[in-house]
N, C-alpha and C positions, 0 to 999 in steps of 0.2 A: 833480436832477441830481448824481453824484457826480464827485471832481476825486481826483489824487491829489497828497499832499501833501509838503515833506519836512521831514523830522524833525527839530528840535534836538536829539534824544536820542543817544546815543552810548554802547553798551556795545564797550570796547576790554578786551583782556586780553594781558598779558604774561605771558612764564615763562622767569628765568632760572635755568640750573644752574651754582652756586655749589662749589666745593671750600672747604667751611668747614664750622660747626658750627652747629646751631642755636643753641648760646647765644650767639656771638661775634656773627650774623646781628640776633638778636633786642635784644642790647644797642646797636648799628648802629639799628637799626628804630627804638626806641623813643625816641631822640634826637633826634628834626628841626631841633633848634637848630642840631646839628651838619652837618646836610646841605649845608648851602651851602661848607664846605670838601672835599666831594667830588662833589658834583651838580653839573657846570657850568649849566647851567639856572637855577638857582636861584639867583633873587637874593638872599632874605633870608628866615628866617623867625624872628618873634617868639613870644614865648611868651604867651600871653592868663590861660588862667585853668589852675588845678590842679585835677584830680580828685580822686577818690577812690581811695585808697589801689593799685587797681588801677590807676586813671590815666584811667579811666571817667570821662567831663565836660573832660577834661582837653581846653583851647582852645589853638592854634596856626595866626596870620595867614602863610598865604605867599605870595610873590610872584614866578612864574614868568618867565621870558623865553621868548619863545615861537623865538625865529630869524628870526623873519620883522617884527619891529619892532613887535609889540603883545604886554603884559604882561598874566598874568593874576593878579586878587588872589582868592583863595580862605583862608577862612580852613575849618580842620577840626576837626572836635567827636568824639571819642573815644567812642562807644558801644560797642563792646564788644571785649573781648579778652580771648582765650587764651592762656597763655603759653607761651612758645615755638612757637606754634600759626598763631591768628591774631589779627592788628590792624583794626580795622573803626571806619572813622571818618564822617561829614557831612559833606556840600560845601555850602558857602554860599559868596557873594557872585557871581565870573562866572560860576561857572559850577555845580552843584545838583545834589545827586546822592550816592551810595557808594562811596565807595573803602576793599576790602578787600584788607590781603597776606597771603595762607597759604604758612607755610613746611613744607613733607614734604621727605622722607627721599628720597635721590634712590639714596645708593649708602651705602655705611660710611663713605667720606670724604667725600660731598656733599650739599647740599641744593638742592633746586627750589623758586624762588620765585615764584610766582604775584602778581601785581597785578589784578585786576578793577577798573575804572575806569566806572561805569555812573551819568552825568552830563547833564545835559540845558542849552544854553548858557543864563547871564542875559544878559548883553548885549546889547544893542538891534540895533547892527552886527551879529555875528556868527549871529545868528537870521535878520535881513533875508540874509542872504547865503551861508546856510548851503546853498541849492538848488545853487550855485553851488562853494563853499568846501568844504563838507562830505570829499572828498576830502583838501585840504590836511593841514583841522584834523585830518583822524588820520591823514595823514604827519607830522605835527609832535609830534602825542600821543605816536607811536610814535620817533620818532628823540632824542626828550628822553627818553625811557627806558632807550631804548639807552646814551645818555651817560651814565646813571645806575646802569645795570647796571656798564658799565666803570668805572665813577666810584666804586665800591661795591666793586666787586674791588678797585682797587689801592688803595683804602683798609682793606680790611680783609688786602689782602696774597695773597689768593689768586687761584684761578685759574677764568677766566670760560669755562666750555666750551660755554654756548650758550644762547643768544638766540631765542623762536619770541614770536612775536604776532599776533594775530587781533580779526577784529571780528564781533560776533554777532547784530545788529539788524538789519535790514531799513532803510535808509536812508528807501524811501516808508510814509510813510502810506497804508491804501488805505481807500479807502470814505468820505471825508469827505465833507459834507454842504454843497452850496454852495447857497446860499441867491439 
């Protein structure tokens, strides 16, 4: 017999259009210890380890406030850097997976910043309640990201002209055998 289960995996994408340069945006992204200054839901960031000269292998511990009373502790380890274009890190802790920042030219005076967050829930209570709370977890993720977009624009002193967001994975795994 086969049954449907709700996946603890999320793939969520946020895209922001900012009236700034790649260089200014890049400098902000590569200094995560300063993110709590402008990202309201980020309680703290601690530098754990240096990486190579490009930052590959660097580690930072993030403590995120959900806005619903729970915290998420995540360690991000940088695994790929393409200066002024891409910054990718592996997540461990309360969420496991990959986060990717992608910077693209949007116009002569603006850039698009896309964040792709492909993670699986690690916290036992979150995994247990994902069938019921999945839409709320996604909603809170996008709310936290939108606050980050507005904070980033304020920090850069630029205009935020667009926020897009979407999820690209089905919440249901088909055909899981039941014994």
